[in-house]
Structures are given as structure tokens and as C-alpha cells.
N, C-alpha and C positions, 0 to 999 in steps of 0.2 A: 458397559459395552460401548466402544467408540467406533466400531466398524466391522467389516467382514474379513475373516481370515482367508477366504478362498472364494472363487467363483462358484464352486459347488455349494458352499454355505448360502450364498445369495440365491442360487436356484432352488434350494431346498426350503427356503424360508416360508414359502406359501404352504407347502405340505406340513410344515411344523406349526402353522398358525401364527407366524410372526409377521402378519400383514394387517393393515387396516384400510378398508375402502370407504371413502366418504364422498358425498355428492354436493353439488352447489348449483344454484340457479339464480341468475341476476337479470332483472328486467329494467332496461334503460328508461328514463323518464321521457315524456313526450316532446320536450324542447329539442329542436333540431340540432344535430351536429352536421359537419360537412366532411368530405373526404380529406384525409390527413389530420383530422382531429384525434389526439390521444384522449382516452377517457379512463377514469378510475372506477372500475366496476364496483369497488367496495361502497361507493357513494350511493348506489341505487338499491331499490327494494328487492326482496327475495330471500334466498337462503344462501349465506348468512344474512341477518338483518342489515338494513342500511346504516352506513357509517358517515354521518354528516360533519364530523370534526367539530361537534358542538360542545365546547368547554370554554373556560375562561380565556378571553381574548389575549393573544400574544404570549400566552403561558405554555411552556412545554408540557405535553401530556402524552400518555400512551393510548393507542387504540385498544379498546376493550377486546379481550379475547373472544367474546361472543360474536364480534363483528368479523372475525376471520374464519376461513375455511377450517372446519374441525379436524384436528389430528391428535393422536395420543400425546400426552404431555410426558414424554420419556426421552432419555438421552440415547444417542447412537442411532437415530432414526434417519432414514434416507427416502427420497422420492423414488418410487418404483415406476409409476406410470401416471400419465394424465391424458384424459379423453375429453374432447369438447365438441359441442354442436351449436351452431348459430341458427336463429330462427326469427322470423318476423311475427309479431303478435296479431297482425291483421293484414288485410289485403294492402299491397304497396306497389308503387311504381319504381322503387329503388331497391338496390341489392346491398347487403352488408357482408357479402362473402369475402374470402381472402383476407381475413383479419390477422395482423401480427399481434401476438399476445405474449405477455411476460408475467410469470409467477414471481411474486416478491414477498419478502418479509417486512412488515410495517413496524418500524422501530420507534419513531417519535414524531410528533407533529406540533406545529405552532399555528393556532387558528386565527381567523378574522383579521388578517393583515389588510389594512385599508390601502387600496391601490390608488386612491385619490389624494393621499397625504403627501403632496409634492413638496420636496425640500425639508421635510419633517422626518428626522430619524426616528424610526419606531424601534425602541429597545425591547428585546424579547426576554422573557423571564425564564430563568433556568431552574424550574421547580422539579424537573426530572432529568435523569441522565440516561444516555443510551445504554442498552443492554445487548447481549448476545454477540455483537460485533464491535470492531474498533471504529466503524463508521459506515455510512451509506450514501446513496445519491439523493439529491433534493428534487422533489416533484412539486410543482405549483398547481394546486387543485382549486378551481373556481368554486366559491361558495355562494355565488349569486350570478345573475347575468352581468355581462361586462359590455359597456356601451362604446368604449373607445380604446385606443392603443396606448399602453403605458410603457415606461422604461424604468428599470430598477437595478440596483446592486445590493448584495447582502454581505455582511461580515460574518465570518465563521471560524471555528476551530477545526483543523484538519485531522486526518486519521492518526497522525503522530502526536496529537495534543498541542500543536502549535496554533496559538490564537492570532488574531489580527489579520487573518487572510481575507481577501476581498474577491468575490466572484466576478466573472465576466459580466459586462452590461447585458441585460436580458430584456427583451420585449414581452409584454403581455398583449394578447389579441382579443378581438371582439368575440364573445360567446353568447349563446342564447339562454344558458342555464347552468346550474351547478353540476359538478362532477366532471367537467371537461378540463383537461390540463391546458393552462393558458400560456405557457412559455413558448417563445418563438425567437428565432435568430434574426428575422427580417421584418418584423411587425405584421406578418400575414400568415395565413394557415399553411402556405407553401413552405414556411420555415419552421413549422411545429417540431418540437423535440420534447422527449419526456422529462429530461433532467436539466438542471441549471449548470452551465459551464463553470468550472472551478478555475482558481488561479493556477498558472502553469506549475507542474510538478506535483500537484495534489491529486489523490485518487479517490478520496471520499471525505465525508463531513461527519464530525462527532457531535457538534452543536452549532446552532445559529445564534449570533449575538444581536444583530440589528438588520433592518431593511430600510433602504432609502430610495424613494421614487423621484426621478427627475422629470417625468411626464406622467400625467394622471391616467389611470387605467379603468376608471369607471365601475369599480366593483370591489368585492372582497375575495380573498384567497387564503388557503391554508398552505403553509410550507411543510411538506411531509418528507421525512427521511426514511428511505426504503432501501433494502438490500436486494438487488436483482438476483434471482436464483436460477430460472430456467426459461429460455426462449422457446416458443412453440407457435402454432398458428391454427386457424380454422379455415379450411379451404372451401367448404360448401355451406349451404344453408337450406332450411325449409321455409318456403314462402308461397303465397298465392298472389297473383297479379291483380291489379285493380280493374282490368278489362278482361272479359272472357273467363274461362275456367282453368287457365293454365296454372298448374301447381308444380312445385318442385320439392322433392323429398331428398334433401342432401344427405350425404354420408357423414358420420362422425369422423373426427381426426384423432388418432391415438398415437402417443409417443411413449416409448420405453426409455427411461433415462440411461440405462446401461448400454443401450444401442446408440443413442443419439449424442451422448457425451458422457463424461465421467459422472457417476452417481452423485447427486446433490444432497448434502446433509440438511435435514430440517432440524434446526436447533430447538432444544427444549424451551417451551414457552413461545414458540413462533406464532405470529399473527399473519396468516397468509391471505393474500388478495391477488387479483389479476388486473393488469393494466392492458388496455387494448388500443389498437390503431384502426380507425375506420378507413378502409382502403378504397371502397367503390361507391360510397354514398352515405346517406344519413344513418346513424345508428339509433335514432329516436324510436322509442317503443319496441326496439329489438330485444331479443332474449339470448343470453349466453348460458348454456347449461353444460354440466360436465361431471366427471368422476375423477377423483384423485386417490391414488393408492400409495401408501407408504410401507416400508419394511424395515426390519431391524435384525441384528445378529443375535447369537445365543448368549 
């Protein structure tokens, strides 16, 4: 089955038992983030287990399926809905509400790129090849704290299989701990963006061949190829202030894919994770919890 024959078939899928509801809960580490920091929620503890990109340095690897949000391993499956709630794990003076969120399929990664290796081309090992898609976007996930601002380019093969392509020059920024996306367009958090800019005319990356730093970045990072699937957001949060007894019990945010955009296919074997943007304060020690529902045709 590759899709639905009619809107009625989509609507009747729940009554016919062709749905799966799964939950997730991720707790961000205590290292502070700041407003406009993107974070990779897969990196942090909870359900699913933390994904630290811990494998052979510079060698292509797949994210283990257990590290992704659980969905049935079947063909012709689509995202039906996603519901999220943000919360603080203890009394806090900051707020993490109004997060922009992105559901993505994690395709391939290259760990432990040394951001201090200035002028030293780091050649990446192509031990695995991308699956499910012709390419994806490249996310730079910090694997340690970063003490300074770096600058790098990367060589890659694009979605059409053309090698020798070179990314735009990208900054890395100072971060307090792993799991924060370090890429920036202007060497500061105000220029944070989730993905590396590609050579003009390219839409995605099939593989990454090398990385070269022209200014040291003071840490380690993983280059992760992901396929963006669905943009959504968390508008409110549950938290308790550090002064007085003021408490906030925010509402969950729910999104039905067929209402907010065309239904999104979840490819067989997908490893799903969430990327977030802290909008109003530090996400340190915050919690993102949610439910994801998929459906499939007859």
C-alpha cells in the first residue's frame, strides 16, 4: 500500500484499526542554552534513549532505530497527528514556551569532527550509504562544549549524485554542552540556523566527503544528514517560578497533518527525531513530551 484512495479511507482508518499511537519524552541536559539556539532532542535522555552519535570518528553510520520515536516498520504509513507539551523540570525564572519544532527522519551521520583541526582536511569514511531518500539537510550537532567561534566548509555529493560540491562557509558558535546545533551564519547565536548552506542549485546532500576548518571551533561535532518532515510548535509550557507560588499549567499543542499540510509519508525504517528552537530563554533541564500518531491505508 502506497497511499489512500480517498479522504473517506483516511477518515475510516482509525475505526479500522489502521493507526498507531506512540509517545515520547525528552529531558534536556542542565548545560544552559540561550534564545535562538537550535537543539537536537535525540541527543538527550528520556524516551527514546539518548543518541550521542557515539561511533567510529569520521565514519558514516546510521542512528540506531531504538534512538528514534517508535513507529510501525511498514510501507505506506503517514503522519496523522502530533501533540506536544513543554515543561520545566524545576522552579525556574526563564520560560521555554513558543518553541519552533521540526520532525525529521535521521538518515546518516559522521561523528567526532574536530573543530580545532585548522587547515587540516578531515576526510570522512563512506562506510554506509544513505537510505530512504536521495538526500537530506546537514545539521551540525555539538558533541562537547565549544569555547570559541570556528569557520568551516564541507565537500559533499548532492541529491543528483554529483560529487565535488562545496558548502557555503559556515560559522560554529560557543555552546555550553552537547546536543546544541552549532552552525551560524554570523558567528553568533543571532545567526543560528539548523542546516548548513549548500552550493547554489543544490537542494540536498547524499554524502559528505570532507570538512575543513579555517578558524578553530574549540570542540567536537557530528555532521548529521536529516530529512525534514513536518514543522510544528509548542505554544505554552508547564512551570513553577523561583519566587512565590506562581504556577503555569500550559495547554498541549496538537497538529493534524491533513489539516495543516499534505499528509507526510513516514518511510519504512524511518528513525524519527525532533529538532527544537529555544525562543524565549534557556532550554536547560526542560522537558518536551508528546504523542505521535501514524496511519496507513488498506
